[in-house]
C-alpha positions in Angstrom: -15.2 -1.0 5.7 -16.1 -4.4 7.5 -12.5 -6.6 5.9 -8.9 -6.1 7.0 -6.8 -2.7 5.7 -4.1 -3.1 2.7 -1.4 -1.9 0.8 -0.5 -2.8 -2.6 2.8 -2.3 -3.9 3.3 -1.9 -7.5 6.6 -2.6 -10.1 6.2 -0.6 -12.7 9.5 -1.8 -13.8 10.2 -4.1 -16.3 12.4 -6.7 -14.1 11.4 -8.3 -11.3 12.0 -6.7 -8.2 12.8 -7.6 -4.5 11.6 -5.5 -1.7 12.8 -7.6 1.1 13.6 -5.0 3.7 11.7 -2.2 3.1 9.3 -0.3 5.7 5.9 0.4 5.9 5.2 3.3 8.5 2.0 5.1 9.2 1.5 8.8 11.1 1.8 6.8 14.6 5.3 6.0 14.1 5.1 3.3 16.4 3.3 0.9 13.3 5.9 -0.3 11.6 6.3 -3.5 9.0 9.2 -4.7 7.5 8.8 -6.6 4.0 10.2 -9.9 4.0 10.7 -10.0 8.4 9.0 -13.3 8.0 10.5 -15.6 5.8 7.1 -16.9 4.3 6.7 -13.5 2.8 6.8 -13.2 -0.5 8.9 -10.2 -1.6 9.6 -10.5 -5.1 7.4 -8.3 -7.7 7.2 -9.3 -11.1 7.2 -6.7 -13.8 4.2 -4.7 -13.8 3.1 -6.7 -10.7 1.6 -6.2 -7.3 2.1 -7.3 -4.1 -0.8 -7.1 -1.7 0.0 -7.0 2.0 -2.2 -7.1 4.1 -3.5 -5.9 7.7 -4.8 -8.1 10.6 -7.6 -6.2 11.2 -10.7 -7.6 10.3 -11.6 -10.9 8.7 -11.7 -11.7 5.0 -14.8 -12.8 3.3 -14.6 -15.3 1.2 -16.3 -13.6 -1.9 -14.3 -10.1 -1.1 -11.7 -9.5 -3.9 -9.5 -9.9 -1.1 -9.8 -13.7 -0.9 -7.6 -14.6 -3.3 -4.8 -12.2 -1.7 -5.6 -14.4 1.6 -5.4 -17.6 0.8 -1.9 -17.1 -0.4 0.0 -18.8 2.2 2.6 -16.4 1.0 1.4 -13.1 2.1 2.7 -10.2 4.0 0.5 -9.4 7.0 0.9 -6.1 8.5 0.1 -5.9 12.8 -1.6 -2.8 12.8 -4.7 -0.6 11.3 -5.1 2.3 8.8 -7.1 4.8 10.1 -10.0 6.1 8.2 -9.6 9.6 9.5 -5.9 11.7 8.7 -3.6 9.0 8.7 -0.6 8.8 6.1 1.5 5.6 4.9 5.2 5.8 4.2 7.4 3.3 2.3 11.0 3.7 3.3 13.8 2.3 1.9 14.7 -0.2 5.1 14.5 -0.2 8.9 15.0 3.3 10.1 15.2 4.8 7.5 14.5 8.2 6.4 14.5 7.9 2.7 11.0 8.2 1.3 10.2 5.9 -1.8 6.3 6.7 -1.7 4.1 8.6 0.8 0.0 9.2 0.4 -1.6 10.9 3.5 -5.8 10.9 3.5 -9.2 11.3 4.7 -11.8 8.8 3.6 -14.8 10.5 3.3 -18.0 8.8 4.6 -18.8 8.6 1.0 -15.6 6.3 0.0 -17.4 3.6 2.0 -16.2 0.2 -0.3 -13.9 2.4 -2.6 -10.0 2.3 -2.0 -7.4 4.9 -2.7 -5.6 3.9 -6.1 -2.7 5.3 -8.3 -5.0 5.2 -11.9 -3.2 4.4 -13.8 -1.0 2.1 -12.4 2.2 3.7 -11.4 1.2 7.3 -11.6 1.6 10.0 -9.5 -2.4 10.7 -9.3 -4.6 9.0 -6.7 -8.4 8.6 -7.0 -11.0 6.4 -5.3 -11.7 3.2 -7.3 -13.3 0.0 -6.6 -10.9 -2.3 -4.9 -8.8 -4.6 -7.1 -5.7 -6.3 -4.8 -2.8 -7.4 -6.9 -5.6 -6.4 -10.2 -4.8 -3.1 -12.7 -6.9 -0.1 -10.8 -9.7 0.9 -12.5 -12.9 2.7 -12.1 -14.9 -0.7 -13.5 -12.8 -3.1 -11.6 -15.7 -5.1 -11.2 -19.7 -4.0 -10.3 -19.9 -1.8 -7.8 -22.5 1.0 -7.3 -21.5 4.4 -8.8 -18.0 6.1 -7.6 -18.1 9.2 -5.3 -19.3 12.6 -7.0 -16.8 14.6 -5.1 -13.2 13.2 -5.7 -10.7 15.4 -4.0 -6.8 14.3 -4.5 -5.6 13.4 -0.8 -3.0 16.7 0.5 0.7 15.8 -0.7 2.2 14.2 2.2 4.6 16.6 5.2 7.8 16.2 5.1 9.0 12.9 6.9 11.3 13.9 9.2 14.1 12.0 10.4 13.4 8.6 12.6 16.9 7.6 13.9 19.4 10.5 12.7 22.7 8.7 11.7 21.2 5.7 10.5 19.8 6.3 6.8 20.0 3.8 4.8 21.4 4.8 0.8 18.6 4.8 -1.2 18.0 1.5 -3.5 19.6 1.4 -6.6 16.7 2.2 -9.7 16.5 -1.3 -11.4 18.2 -0.8 -14.9 15.8 0.2 -18.0 
């Protein structure tokens, strides 16, 4: 709470990955963000690296974990907020695609204030509440913070993502060579 929402994309591969054209959509479907739509937005994620995408729905405190990401002029920014209650985020292969590369449906409980839903370890299938670590490896001890909530519940598996615009589906991107 207090700062802007943010989404992080992690490249678990061994080569840089360009995410230009991928689209982030929330449960409202009218809230959309195409990665790289802004010419100054960084879109290449280094191997085992992160791309932090900031929302515009809050001010970044100078002493916050988001300060470094927010000070980068090439940071991507989406123009909508993420709801703490019953929302979802989908990463699509491209604009108007029905190819879902990743998704999360969630509900942030009041006891999770100050925490984020993170894959632990990075790139795994398992989500848990961790202290915020934008652009850094996820960890339960990322920085000094009160103890994590005692009730950590796995977010529900997102429901199937129905077609947005049938007939305009982008093919899934080729996986990077190993």
